[in-house]
DOKE-810473 format. One record per residue (C-alpha): residue in three letters; x, y, z negated. Coordinates in steps of 0.1 Angstrom, whole numbers, plus 5000, padded with zeros to 4 digits. Example, Ala and Ser with C-alpha at 12.3 -4.5 7.8 and 13.67 -1.06 7.14 Angstrom:
<nodes>
+-----+------+------+------+
:   r :   c1 :   c2 :   c3 :
+-----+------+------+------+
: ALA : 5123 : 4955 : 4922 :
: SER : 5137 : 4989 : 4929 :
+-----+------+------+------+
</nodes>
This chain:
<nodes>
+-----+------+------+------+
:   r :   c1 :   c2 :   c3 :
+-----+------+------+------+
: MET : 2326 : 7289 : 0396 :
: GLY : 2313 : 7256 : 0408 :
: ILE : 2300 : 7249 : 0443 :
: ASP : 2268 : 7230 : 0448 :
: GLY : 2258 : 7209 : 0478 :
: VAL : 2269 : 7177 : 0495 :
: GLY : 2299 : 7178 : 0518 :
: GLN : 2315 : 7208 : 0502 :
: GLN : 2352 : 7207 : 0495 :
: SER : 2363 : 7204 : 0459 :
: MET : 2379 : 7235 : 0445 :
: VAL : 2406 : 7238 : 0419 :
: LEU : 2409 : 7268 : 0396 :
: ALA : 2439 : 7290 : 0405 :
: PRO : 2457 : 7316 : 0384 :
: ALA : 2439 : 7350 : 0382 :
: GLY : 2444 : 7371 : 0413 :
: SER : 2452 : 7342 : 0436 :
: ALA : 2430 : 7324 : 0461 :
: PRO : 2413 : 7292 : 0450 :
: VAL : 2430 : 7260 : 0461 :
: HIS : 2410 : 7234 : 0481 :
: GLN : 2418 : 7197 : 0477 :
: ASN : 2415 : 7176 : 0508 :
: PRO : 2420 : 7140 : 0498 :
: ASN : 2436 : 7118 : 0525 :
: PRO : 2409 : 7093 : 0535 :
: ILE : 2435 : 7068 : 0546 :
: GLU : 2451 : 7069 : 0512 :
: GLN : 2417 : 7065 : 0495 :
: ILE : 2409 : 7035 : 0516 :
: THR : 2443 : 7019 : 0510 :
: GLU : 2439 : 7025 : 0472 :
: ARG : 2405 : 7009 : 0472 :
: ILE : 2418 : 6979 : 0491 :
: ARG : 2446 : 6975 : 0467 :
: GLY : 2422 : 6978 : 0438 :
: VAL : 2399 : 6951 : 0452 :
: GLU : 2429 : 6928 : 0459 :
: THR : 2443 : 6933 : 0423 :
: ASN : 2409 : 6926 : 0408 :
: PHE : 2405 : 6895 : 0430 :
: ARG : 2439 : 6881 : 0420 :
: SER : 2433 : 6888 : 0384 :
: TRP : 2399 : 6869 : 0386 :
: LEU : 2415 : 6841 : 0405 :
: ALA : 2443 : 6837 : 0380 :
: ARG : 2418 : 6831 : 0352 :
: GLN : 2399 : 6803 : 0371 :
: PRO : 2406 : 6765 : 0368 :
: ILE : 2436 : 6754 : 0388 :
: ALA : 2414 : 6733 : 0411 :
: LEU : 2392 : 6763 : 0421 :
: GLU : 2422 : 6786 : 0425 :
: ALA : 2439 : 6760 : 0447 :
: ALA : 2408 : 6755 : 0468 :
: ILE : 2402 : 6793 : 0474 :
: THR : 2439 : 6799 : 0481 :
: THR : 2440 : 6770 : 0506 :
: ALA : 2409 : 6782 : 0524 :
: THR : 2423 : 6817 : 0526 :
: GLY : 2456 : 6805 : 0539 :
: ALA : 2438 : 6783 : 0565 :
: LEU : 2417 : 6812 : 0577 :
: GLN : 2448 : 6834 : 0582 :
: GLY : 2466 : 6806 : 0600 :
: ALA : 2436 : 6799 : 0622 :
: ALA : 2435 : 6835 : 0632 :
: ILE : 2472 : 6836 : 0640 :
: GLY : 2471 : 6803 : 0659 :
: GLY : 2440 : 6813 : 0679 :
: LEU : 2456 : 6846 : 0689 :
: MET : 2488 : 6828 : 0700 :
: GLY : 2467 : 6802 : 0720 :
: THR : 2448 : 6831 : 0737 :
: LEU : 2481 : 6847 : 0747 :
: THR : 2495 : 6814 : 0761 :
: PRO : 2488 : 6812 : 0799 :
: PRO : 2468 : 6781 : 0809 :
: ASP : 2496 : 6770 : 0833 :
: ALA : 2521 : 6771 : 0804 :
: ILE : 2503 : 6743 : 0785 :
: PRO : 2521 : 6710 : 0794 :
: SER : 2500 : 6681 : 0805 :
: ALA : 2506 : 6648 : 0822 :
: PRO : 2492 : 6641 : 0856 :
: PRO : 2461 : 6618 : 0854 :
: GLN : 2477 : 6592 : 0876 :
: ALA : 2509 : 6592 : 0855 :
: ALA : 2493 : 6594 : 0820 :
: GLY : 2491 : 6556 : 0816 :
: SER : 2526 : 6550 : 0829 :
: LEU : 2545 : 6572 : 0805 :
: ASN : 2567 : 6554 : 0780 :
: PRO : 2560 : 6561 : 0743 :
: GLN : 2590 : 6584 : 0740 :
: ALA : 2579 : 6606 : 0769 :
: MET : 2544 : 6607 : 0756 :
: ALA : 2557 : 6617 : 0721 :
: SER : 2577 : 6646 : 0737 :
: LEU : 2546 : 6657 : 0756 :
: LYS : 2525 : 6658 : 0724 :
: GLN : 2552 : 6677 : 0706 :
: ALA : 2552 : 6703 : 0734 :
: GLN : 2514 : 6705 : 0733 :
: ALA : 2514 : 6710 : 0695 :
: PHE : 2532 : 6744 : 0700 :
: ALA : 2517 : 6755 : 0733 :
: GLY : 2481 : 6743 : 0732 :
: GLY : 2450 : 6763 : 0738 :
: PRO : 2433 : 6786 : 0712 :
: LEU : 2414 : 6759 : 0694 :
: VAL : 2444 : 6736 : 0692 :
: GLN : 2467 : 6763 : 0679 :
: ALA : 2441 : 6775 : 0655 :
: ARG : 2436 : 6740 : 0641 :
: ASN : 2474 : 6734 : 0638 :
: PHE : 2482 : 6767 : 0622 :
: ALA : 2452 : 6765 : 0598 :
: VAL : 2465 : 6731 : 0585 :
: MET : 2501 : 6744 : 0582 :
: THR : 2494 : 6776 : 0564 :
: GLY : 2465 : 6763 : 0543 :
: VAL : 2484 : 6733 : 0529 :
: ASN : 2514 : 6755 : 0523 :
: ALA : 2494 : 6781 : 0503 :
: GLY : 2475 : 6754 : 0484 :
: ILE : 2506 : 6735 : 0473 :
: SER : 2524 : 6767 : 0464 :
: CYS : 2495 : 6778 : 0442 :
: VAL : 2494 : 6745 : 0423 :
: MET : 2531 : 6744 : 0418 :
: LYS : 2532 : 6780 : 0405 :
: ARG : 2504 : 6772 : 0381 :
: ILE : 2521 : 6741 : 0368 :
: ARG : 2557 : 6753 : 0367 :
: GLY : 2550 : 6790 : 0359 :
: VAL : 2575 : 6802 : 0384 :
: GLU : 2579 : 6806 : 0422 :
: ASP : 2614 : 6794 : 0432 :
: VAL : 2631 : 6775 : 0460 :
: GLN : 2618 : 6741 : 0447 :
: THR : 2582 : 6753 : 0449 :
: SER : 2588 : 6767 : 0484 :
: MET : 2604 : 6735 : 0497 :
: VAL : 2577 : 6712 : 0483 :
: ALA : 2550 : 6733 : 0499 :
: ALA : 2569 : 6734 : 0532 :
: PHE : 2573 : 6696 : 0531 :
: GLY : 2535 : 6691 : 0526 :
: SER : 2526 : 6715 : 0553 :
: GLY : 2551 : 6701 : 0578 :
: ALA : 2539 : 6665 : 0572 :
: LEU : 2502 : 6674 : 0576 :
: PHE : 2510 : 6695 : 0606 :
: SER : 2527 : 6665 : 0622 :
: LEU : 2498 : 6642 : 0615 :
: VAL : 2471 : 6666 : 0627 :
: SER : 2489 : 6677 : 0658 :
: GLY : 2499 : 6642 : 0668 :
: MET : 2534 : 6653 : 0677 :
: GLY : 2566 : 6633 : 0676 :
: THR : 2575 : 6597 : 0677 :
: PRO : 2551 : 6567 : 0682 :
: ASN : 2554 : 6561 : 0644 :
: PRO : 2532 : 6588 : 0627 :
: ALA : 2544 : 6581 : 0592 :
: VAL : 2581 : 6584 : 0600 :
: ASN : 2575 : 6615 : 0620 :
: ALA : 2554 : 6631 : 0592 :
: VAL : 2583 : 6626 : 0568 :
: THR : 2610 : 6639 : 0592 :
: THR : 2589 : 6669 : 0602 :
: GLY : 2582 : 6676 : 0565 :
: LEU : 2619 : 6674 : 0557 :
: PHE : 2627 : 6698 : 0586 :
: PHE : 2601 : 6723 : 0574 :
: SER : 2613 : 6720 : 0538 :
: LEU : 2649 : 6726 : 0547 :
: PHE : 2641 : 6755 : 0570 :
: GLN : 2619 : 6772 : 0545 :
: GLY : 2643 : 6765 : 0516 :
: GLY : 2671 : 6782 : 0537 :
: ILE : 2649 : 6812 : 0544 :
: PHE : 2640 : 6815 : 0507 :
: MET : 2676 : 6813 : 0497 :
: VAL : 2687 : 6839 : 0523 :
: GLY : 2659 : 6863 : 0512 :
: GLN : 2668 : 6858 : 0475 :
: LYS : 2704 : 6866 : 0483 :
: PHE : 2696 : 6899 : 0500 :
: SER : 2671 : 6908 : 0473 :
: GLN : 2692 : 6898 : 0443 :
: PRO : 2676 : 6912 : 0411 :
: GLN : 2696 : 6932 : 0386 :
: SER : 2713 : 6913 : 0358 :
: GLU : 2688 : 6924 : 0333 :
: ASP : 2660 : 6908 : 0353 :
: VAL : 2669 : 6873 : 0341 :
: TYR : 2654 : 6883 : 0308 :
: TYR : 2620 : 6892 : 0324 :
: SER : 2616 : 6862 : 0348 :
: ARG : 2586 : 6847 : 0329 :
: ALA : 2570 : 6881 : 0323 :
: ARG : 2574 : 6889 : 0359 :
: SER : 2558 : 6856 : 0370 :
: MET : 2529 : 6862 : 0345 :
: LEU : 2522 : 6897 : 0358 :
: LEU : 2524 : 6885 : 0394 :
: ASN : 2498 : 6858 : 0388 :
: LEU : 2475 : 6884 : 0372 :
: GLY : 2480 : 6909 : 0400 :
: LEU : 2496 : 6933 : 0375 :
: GLN : 2531 : 6934 : 0389 :
: LYS : 2532 : 6972 : 0389 :
: TYR : 2534 : 6971 : 0351 :
: GLU : 2568 : 6952 : 0352 :
: LYS : 2586 : 6985 : 0347 :
: ASN : 2565 : 6991 : 0315 :
: PHE : 2577 : 6958 : 0301 :
: LYS : 2613 : 6968 : 0309 :
: LYS : 2609 : 7002 : 0294 :
: GLY : 2597 : 6987 : 0262 :
: LEU : 2623 : 6959 : 0263 :
: LEU : 2594 : 6933 : 0262 :
: THR : 2616 : 6904 : 0274 :
: ASP : 2605 : 6868 : 0278 :
: VAL : 2612 : 6859 : 0242 :
: THR : 2588 : 6886 : 0230 :
: LEU : 2558 : 6872 : 0250 :
: PRO : 2544 : 6850 : 0222 :
: LEU : 2547 : 6881 : 0199 :
: LEU : 2528 : 6905 : 0221 :
: ASN : 2497 : 6922 : 0207 :
: ASP : 2475 : 6951 : 0218 :
: SER : 2495 : 6976 : 0199 :
: ALA : 2528 : 6966 : 0216 :
: LEU : 2512 : 6968 : 0251 :
: ARG : 2496 : 7001 : 0243 :
: ASP : 2530 : 7016 : 0232 :
: VAL : 2543 : 7009 : 0267 :
: ASN : 2514 : 7027 : 0283 :
: ILE : 2495 : 6997 : 0297 :
: PRO : 2458 : 7005 : 0301 :
: PRO : 2431 : 6985 : 0282 :
: GLY : 2419 : 6963 : 0311 :
: PRO : 2454 : 6950 : 0319 :
: ARG : 2462 : 6946 : 0282 :
: LEU : 2432 : 6923 : 0278 :
: LEU : 2442 : 6902 : 0308 :
: ILE : 2478 : 6898 : 0296 :
: LEU : 2467 : 6888 : 0261 :
: ASP : 2441 : 6864 : 0274 :
: HIS : 2468 : 6848 : 0297 :
: ILE : 2492 : 6844 : 0268 :
: GLN : 2465 : 6828 : 0246 :
: ARG : 2456 : 6803 : 0274 :
: ASP : 2492 : 6794 : 0281 :
: PRO : 2500 : 6763 : 0260 :
: GLU : 2538 : 6771 : 0257 :
: LEU : 2532 : 6807 : 0247 :
: SER : 2502 : 6802 : 0224 :
: LYS : 2519 : 6776 : 0202 :
: ASP : 2545 : 6802 : 0192 :
: ARG : 2520 : 6831 : 0190 :
: ARG : 2520 : 6852 : 0159 :
: TYR : 2488 : 6867 : 0146 :
+-----+------+------+------+
</nodes>
């Protein structure tokens, strides 16, 4: 028997003689699932766009996130903790002392200063990472270090920190950022070492990640759809490993657009 009316709880038929079972969906889980769905659809759409548009959107998104973090940090920094030179002594500071002061201000400025600095740092990092992944088809330590170098160099130029020579300081700051992030990447990779079989699915994993379909990696492994089978994939093969129609279309479209995969594709 159905129940009419808005706001009534849904009812599931139970075995004869037993009380009906009411389903009370968790609203938090529903909201989380919707957010994940929107994020997956957005990533899938973004992966199909030209590289320039994807890089621009990724850079802007990263910059907004960095600005929010930097603004929050600047708000939490007490005003008396921001270093500044006395007005009467500002003109008498030697270049090295002034450089040290600017370096301290870059990391302990007010909300607007911190928002600007972090927006540049995270936005440039996200943009370069996006371009590198699209060009090379993989996210590795080289991609991470190149992105960190660019973000460090731009951060140095925008914040005005360091030595009297901006170009030299941009290079040294970029190298420091690059080595630091490369070390973090290697440590993280060591502690999350994939299984030996994963080396056969590296390209497939990267493709699924770019499309926002990483949850289907287990389907590829279950069907032994390794990297060497990517040019041979068709709708039937993807259907056999229980991948829904929408993701199948995205995967096949990506393979057709990829120059290295499409040239070996079998029809």
